[in-house]
C-alpha positions in Angstrom: 9.3 -21.4 -17.9 7.7 -24.6 -17.6 10.4 -26.2 -15.2 11.0 -25.4 -11.7 13.6 -22.5 -11.4 17.3 -23.2 -10.3 18.3 -21.1 -8.0 21.6 -20.7 -6.0 19.9 -19.0 -3.4 16.9 -20.8 -1.6 16.4 -24.0 -3.3 13.7 -26.9 -2.6 14.5 -30.8 -4.0 11.7 -33.5 -4.0 9.6 -32.2 -0.8 7.3 -34.5 0.5 4.7 -34.5 3.2 2.5 -37.0 4.8 -0.2 -36.0 7.1 -2.5 -39.1 8.8 -4.6 -39.9 5.0 -3.3 -37.2 3.2 -0.3 -37.1 1.1 -0.1 -33.3 1.0 3.4 -32.5 -0.9 4.5 -34.7 -3.7 8.2 -34.3 -5.1 7.9 -30.6 -5.0 10.9 -28.7 -6.2 11.5 -24.8 -6.4 13.5 -21.7 -5.9 14.0 -18.6 -5.4 16.7 -15.5 -6.0 17.5 -12.5 -4.2 15.7 -9.6 -5.7 12.8 -11.7 -6.7 9.1 -12.0 -5.7 7.7 -15.6 -6.7 4.2 -16.2 -6.2 2.6 -19.7 -5.4 -0.8 -20.9 -6.7 -3.3 -23.0 -6.1 -6.6 -24.0 -4.8 -7.2 -25.0 -1.3 -5.8 -28.0 -0.7 -2.7 -27.4 -3.0 -0.4 -27.5 -0.5 1.0 -24.1 -0.1 0.5 -23.6 3.5 2.1 -27.2 3.9 5.1 -26.0 1.8 5.5 -22.5 3.4 5.3 -24.0 6.9 8.2 -26.4 6.1 10.1 -23.5 4.6 9.1 -22.1 8.7 10.3 -25.2 10.5 6.3 -25.8 11.8 6.6 -28.9 9.9 9.4 -31.4 8.8 9.7 -32.9 5.5 9.3 -36.9 5.6 12.3 -36.9 2.2 13.4 -33.9 0.2 16.2 -31.1 0.8 16.5 -28.0 0.9 19.7 -25.6 0.1 20.4 -21.9 1.5 22.9 -19.9 -0.3 24.8 -23.8 -1.4 24.8 -25.2 1.2 22.1 -28.1 2.7 19.7 -27.3 5.3 17.3 -28.7 8.0 14.9 -26.5 9.7 13.8 -28.2 12.2 11.7 -25.2 14.1 11.1 -21.7 13.8 13.9 -20.8 15.8 15.4 -22.2 13.0 14.3 -20.6 10.8 14.8 -17.5 12.2 18.1 -18.0 12.5 18.3 -18.5 9.1 16.8 -15.5 7.6 13.1 -17.0 6.5 10.7 -14.9 8.2 6.6 -15.0 7.4 3.7 -11.9 7.7 0.9 -14.6 8.2 -3.0 -14.2 6.9 -3.5 -14.0 10.7 -1.1 -11.5 12.3 1.2 -13.2 14.8 1.2 -10.7 17.3 0.4 -9.6 20.8 -2.2 -7.4 20.8 -1.8 -5.8 24.5 1.9 -5.4 24.4 3.2 -2.7 22.8 4.1 -2.0 19.4 7.9 -2.3 20.1 7.6 -5.2 22.5 6.4 -7.0 19.6 8.4 -6.1 17.2 11.9 -6.8 19.0 9.9 -10.1 20.4 12.1 -12.7 20.7 15.1 -10.1 20.2 14.8 -8.1 23.4 17.8 -6.1 24.0 19.2 -6.1 27.7 21.1 -4.3 30.0 24.3 -5.8 31.8 22.2 -6.7 34.4 19.7 -8.9 32.8 16.8 -6.7 32.6 15.5 -5.1 29.2 16.2 -1.9 28.1 13.4 -0.2 27.3 15.4 3.3 26.0 17.2 0.9 23.4 13.9 -1.3 22.9 11.8 1.9 21.6 15.0 3.2 19.9 15.0 0.1 17.6 11.5 -0.1 16.9 11.3 3.1 16.1 14.0 3.1 13.8 12.7 -0.3 12.0 8.9 1.2 11.2 10.4 4.7 10.4 10.6 3.5 6.9 7.6 1.1 6.6 4.7 4.0 7.9 6.2 6.7 10.7 3.0 7.2 11.9 2.8 4.1 13.8 3.6 5.3 17.9 5.6 2.4 19.2 4.6 3.1 22.9 1.2 1.6 21.6 -1.0 -1.2 22.6 -0.8 -3.3 19.6 -4.7 -3.8 19.7 -5.5 0.3 19.2 -3.8 0.0 15.4 -5.1 -0.7 12.7 -5.0 -3.6 10.5 -3.0 -2.2 8.3 -0.9 -0.7 10.7 -0.6 -3.9 12.6 0.7 -5.9 9.2 3.6 -3.5 9.5 4.6 -4.5 13.1 4.8 -7.3 12.1 7.3 -7.3 8.4 9.1 -4.8 10.9 9.0 -7.7 13.6 10.7 -9.5 10.8 13.1 -7.3 9.7 14.5 -6.6 12.8 15.0 -10.7 13.2 16.8 -10.2 9.8 15.0 -12.5 7.4 16.1 -12.1 4.3 13.6 -14.3 2.9 10.1 -13.7 3.5 6.4 -15.3 2.9 3.6 -13.1 2.4 0.6 -15.1 3.0 -3.3 -13.4 1.7 -1.3 -9.9 2.6 -3.9 -8.0 1.3 -7.1 -10.0 2.8 -8.1 -7.7 5.4 -6.8 -4.4 3.7 -8.6 -1.1 1.8 -7.5 -0.7 -1.9 -5.2 2.6 -0.4 -3.4 0.4 2.1 -2.8 -2.6 -0.5 -1.3 0.2 -2.5 0.9 1.0 0.0 1.7 -2.8 1.0 3.2 -3.1 -2.5 5.4 -0.5 -2.9 6.4 -1.4 0.2 7.5 -5.0 -1.1 8.9 -3.8 -4.4 10.7 -1.7 -1.9 12.1 -4.5 -0.1 12.7 -6.6 -3.5 15.2 -3.6 -4.9 17.1 -3.9 -1.1 18.0 -7.5 -2.1 14.5 -9.7 -0.2 13.6 -12.5 -1.6 9.4 -13.0 -1.6 7.6 -15.5 -1.5 4.1 -14.4 -2.2 0.5 -16.1 -1.6 -2.6 -15.1 -2.9 -6.2 -15.8 -4.3 -5.9 -12.3 -5.9 -4.4 -13.0 -9.1 -4.5 -9.9 -10.5 -2.2 -9.2 -7.5 0.1 -11.2 -8.9 0.3 -10.4 -12.4 1.0 -6.8 -11.1 3.6 -8.0 -8.4 5.5 -11.2 -9.0 8.2 -12.0 -11.4 7.5 -15.7 -11.4 4.7 -18.0 -10.5 4.6 -21.6 -9.6 1.4 -23.4 -9.5 0.9 -26.4 -7.3 -2.2 -28.8 -7.1 -3.1 -31.8 -5.4 0.4 -31.5 -3.7 2.3 -31.7 -6.7 4.4 -29.2 -8.9 2.7 -28.1 -11.9 4.5 -25.2 -13.9 6.3 -22.3 -13.6 5.4 -18.9 -15.2 6.6 -15.9 -16.4 4.2 -13.4 -14.5 4.6 -10.5 -16.8 3.8 -13.1 -19.7 1.1 -15.0 -18.0 -2.7 -14.3 -18.0 -5.3 -15.1 -15.0 -7.3 -17.6 -17.5 -3.8 -19.3 -17.8 -3.3 -19.8 -13.9 -6.6 -20.6 -13.4 -6.6 -23.6 -15.7 -3.4 -24.7 -14.3 -4.5 -24.6 -10.9 -7.3 -27.2 -11.8 -6.0 -28.4 -14.9 -8.8 -27.9 -16.6 -9.8 -25.0 -18.9 -12.5 -23.4 -16.9 -14.8 -20.0 -16.7 -14.6 -17.7 -13.9 -17.6 -15.7 -13.7 -21.2 -16.7 -13.9 -23.3 -14.7 -16.3 -26.4 -12.1 -15.0 -29.7 -14.3 -15.2 -32.6 -13.2 -15.9 -34.8 -12.5 -12.9 -38.2 -11.3 -13.0 -40.0 -9.5 -9.8 -43.3 -10.1 -11.1 -45.2 -12.2 -8.4 -42.3 -12.6 -6.2 -42.9 -12.0 -2.8 -41.0 -9.3 -0.6 -39.5 -11.3 2.5 -37.5 -9.1 3.9 -38.1 -5.0 3.9 -35.8 -1.9 5.7 -37.6 1.2 5.9 -35.4 4.4 6.9 -33.1 2.2 9.0 -30.6 4.8 10.9 -27.7 4.0 13.4 -25.7 7.0 14.4 -22.3 6.9 12.8 -22.5 4.2 10.8 -25.8 4.5 8.4 -28.9 6.3 8.3 -32.0 6.0 6.0 -31.1 2.9 4.3 -34.4 0.9 2.6 -34.6 -2.0 0.6 -36.6 -5.1 -0.5 -35.6 -8.3 -1.1 -37.4 -10.9 -2.5 -38.3 -14.3 -2.6 -35.6 -16.5 -4.6 -33.5 -13.2 -5.2 -29.8 -12.5 -4.5 -29.9 -8.3 -4.0 -25.8 -7.2 -3.8 -24.6 -4.8 -1.6 -22.0 -2.9 -3.0 -19.9 0.1 -1.9 -16.3 1.2 -0.6 -14.5 0.5 2.0 -16.5 2.3 5.2 -19.8 2.4 3.0 -21.7 0.6 6.2 -22.9 -2.8 4.3 -21.8 -4.8 7.2 -22.9 -2.1 10.1 -26.1 -2.7 8.0 -26.8 -6.1 8.0 -25.5 -6.5 11.8 -28.6 -3.8 12.6 -31.0 -6.5 11.0 -30.0 -9.5 12.5 -29.5 -8.2 16.0 -26.6 -8.1 16.5 -26.9 -3.8 17.3 -29.9 -2.0 17.5 -30.7 0.8 15.4 -31.9 4.3 16.2 -34.9 4.0 14.1 -36.3 2.2 11.2 -38.4 -0.2 10.8 -37.8 -4.1 9.4 -40.5 -6.3 8.5 -39.9 -10.3 7.4 -42.9 -11.6 5.5 -45.1 -8.3 5.3 -45.1 -8.5 9.6 -43.0 -5.7 11.7 -40.6 -7.2 13.8 -37.9 -6.3 16.3 -34.8 -8.4 16.5 -33.5 -7.4 19.7 -31.0 -10.4 19.6 -29.8 -12.4 16.7 -31.3 -15.7 18.1 -34.6 -13.2 17.4 -33.5 -13.1 13.7 -33.2 -16.8 13.9 -36.6 -17.4 14.6 -38.0 -15.4 11.7 -35.3 -17.5 9.4 -32.9 -15.6 8.7 -29.1 -16.7 8.8 -25.6 -14.5 8.8 -22.4 -15.7 8.0 -19.6 -13.8 8.8 -16.7 -12.2 6.6 -14.4 -13.2 9.2 -15.2 -17.5 8.9 -12.0 -18.7 11.2 -12.6 -16.3 13.8 -16.4 -15.9 13.9 -18.0 -18.9 11.9 -16.6 -22.4 13.0 -15.5 -23.8 15.7 -12.2 -24.9 14.9 -11.5 -27.6 17.2 -14.7 -29.3 16.9 -16.0 -32.2 14.1 -17.9 -31.7 10.6 -20.8 -32.6 12.1 -20.7 -31.0 15.4 -20.0 -27.4 13.6 -22.9 -28.6 11.3 -25.6 -29.6 13.8 -24.7 -26.8 16.6 -27.6 -24.5 16.4 -29.8 -27.7 16.5 -28.2 -29.9 18.8 -31.4 -29.9 21.9 -33.3 -31.7 19.0 -31.1 -34.3 19.1 -30.7 -34.9 22.8 -33.0 -38.2 23.6 -33.4 -39.1 27.6 -30.4 -36.8 28.4 -28.0 -38.2 25.5 -27.2 -36.6 22.1 -27.8 -39.4 19.4 -24.8 -38.9 17.2 -26.8 -41.5 14.6 -29.3 -39.0 13.8 -26.9 -36.3 13.1 -24.7 -38.0 10.9 -27.6 -38.9 8.9 -29.0 -35.5 9.0 -25.5 -34.3 7.9 -24.9 -36.5 5.3 -27.7 -35.5 3.4 -25.8 -32.0 3.2 -22.6 -33.2 2.9 -24.1 -34.7 -0.3 -26.0 -32.1 -1.7 -23.2 -29.0 -1.1 -20.4 -32.3 -2.6 -18.4 -30.4 0.8 -15.3 -33.0 -0.2 -14.2 -34.4 3.8 -12.4 -37.4 4.7 -15.4 -38.1 7.7 -17.6 -36.1 9.4 -15.7 -36.6 12.7 -12.6 -34.4 11.2 -12.3 -30.9 12.9 -13.6 -28.7 11.1 -10.4 -26.3 10.9 -8.5 -28.7 8.7 -10.8 -28.9 5.2 -10.3 -25.9 2.7 -12.2 -22.3 3.2 -14.3 -23.6 0.6 -15.7 -26.9 2.2 -15.9 -24.7 5.8 -17.5 -22.2 4.0 -20.1 -25.0 2.2 -20.7 -26.4 5.8 -22.0 -22.9 7.6 -24.3 -22.5 4.7 -25.6 -26.1 5.3 -25.5 -25.5 9.1 -28.3 -22.9 8.2 -29.7 -24.8 6.2 -30.1 -27.7 7.9 -32.0 -25.2 10.8 -34.5 -24.5 8.2 -33.6 -20.4 7.0 -35.0 -19.2 4.4 -33.1 -15.5 4.0 -29.3 -16.1 4.3 -26.8 -12.9 5.1 -23.6 -13.6 3.5 -20.6 -10.8 4.3 -17.7 -11.7 1.8 -18.6 -15.2 1.1 -15.9 -16.2 -1.2 -13.0 -14.1 1.0 -9.8 -16.4 0.8 -11.1 -18.8 -1.2 -9.7 -20.0 -4.4 -10.7 -19.6 -8.0 -12.6 -23.3 -8.4 -14.3 -23.2 -4.4 -15.6 -19.8 -5.6 -17.2 -21.2 -8.5 -18.6 -23.6 -6.7 -19.9 -21.1 -4.1 -21.4 -19.1 -6.7 -23.1 -22.4 -8.2 -24.3 -23.2 -5.0 -26.1 -20.0 -4.2 -27.9 -20.0 -7.3 -29.1 -22.8 -6.5 -30.5 -22.2 -3.3 -32.3 -19.2 -4.5 -34.0 -21.3 -7.5 -35.5 -23.0 -4.2 -36.5 -20.4 -2.9 -34.0 -19.2 -0.6 -33.4 -15.2 -1.0 -29.9 -14.0 -0.3 -28.3 -10.4 0.9 -24.6 -10.6 -0.6 -22.3 -7.9 0.6 -19.0 -8.3 -1.6 -16.2 -5.8 -1.9 -15.8 -7.7 -5.4 -17.7 -5.8 -7.7 -17.2 -8.5 -10.1 -18.6 -11.0 -7.7 -21.2 -8.6 -7.1 -22.1 -8.2 -10.6 -22.5 -11.6 -11.7 -24.0 -13.2 -8.7 -27.0 -10.2 -7.9 -30.5 -9.4 -9.4 -30.2 -5.9 -8.2 -27.7 -4.3 -6.6 -28.0 -1.0 -3.6 -24.9 0.9 -3.8 -24.3 2.3 -0.8 -21.2 5.2 0.0 -20.4 6.5 3.4 -23.7 5.1 5.7 -26.0 6.3 2.5 -27.9 4.3 0.0 -27.0 5.7 -3.1 -29.0 4.3 -5.7 -30.6 0.7 -6.7 -30.0 -0.3 -10.2 -30.4 -4.4 -12.2 -27.0 -6.1 -12.1 -27.5 -7.1 -15.9 -27.4 -3.7 -16.9 -24.4 -2.5 -14.9 -21.2 -2.4 -14.9 -18.2 -1.9 -12.3 -17.6 2.0 -13.5 -21.1 2.5 -12.8 -21.3 1.2 -9.7 -18.8 3.6 -9.0 -20.0 6.4 -10.2 -23.1 5.7 -8.0 -21.3 5.4 -5.1 -19.2 8.3 -5.6 -21.9 10.4 -7.0 
């Protein structure tokens, strides 16, 4: 199944798209049938988002053709895509938080009375009917911001179905979901498939693709590479096609000797009621200490308390054997700590600012001379980290929002290296990052610890925690359940400790 799949339902031929300085899509052809799940995979920057944006009418191709049900079509806008029957459930959900669930579900197709006013009763009835088959626990009169992420996703799907979508694009749909929520979503996707909906599925989680998809198309550097049978392929084969060579996706656990290593961060009986209780650990110089646990274990809440985002009710924090009190993150930063959040796009970057501005942000005052920012000095400092961390950019003035996830993460890490931070708290550092970029981040973190940096690593991917960490603190429902050496542990043993 190496060639692209001809389709009588939805088909592209020779799609090309240029942006300034970038040939984003190069002669891409692929198709999808009804009752089919077609996964699209590739590294960040491979062209997946650009192709989906063309399907949704956000971008128009420079050349190439699109056929729907045998007829050539042009998708000039999202309204065109909606009219044709194409919908999307984006990674960053496109809902209006302060509107009700019913208003969000019927957005763009509000039912109206003869006098032109919105028929509120009919609106609620339509919304109830749309959501009933997805999650009957959702109250359509509630404000959308009151719902969980998984419930908001159901509202987004209900909205798409209400508009009559025959093709639905799911973009990284499980990025913020628990395993139980993901399983519920998978059952829904399979049901939609059985009802005749055609589904494009984009995810960096290759095990999901093997579980869900019928076929898998690989994009690399804007080019179509191959279409695979999802039931006959493997994660390794997919990765090899994505990067264009054979690659190992894991790093072997290293031998880390605590002997003679100084404690840099000590937490003793830290407690914040309702979040975590009596948690203690020691992070040593050059060590990666993993925090493992199921969703709701209290790992992020613990990290935020250490960093000064929230105030613990009791306990002691020491940095370099000195008792400290972090009333604000700026106190933690002064004590050599840096926190890199899970929500990179919302909390980690300034999307409209340049790479250089993002990297230099915490130190901008150091570049001011006679009331003016010396951009030449910034450029010199930024350049050394771009080179050291192999950050792929067009220029330092490029907006950071236009970089791939892996390169954005490298810029954020560089930001704190530029400040001089020696203790990094990393919360889900490779979330939404493709396999090759993930390996680069892993290698970078290991290299940083070899130079004396210490890392507190939070990750929901047990494989990542096991392969990167030297020791692992297992948490469950706010309690520390055990501290183990990574090289002696398995996913099964970590789960057993968590649930014991």
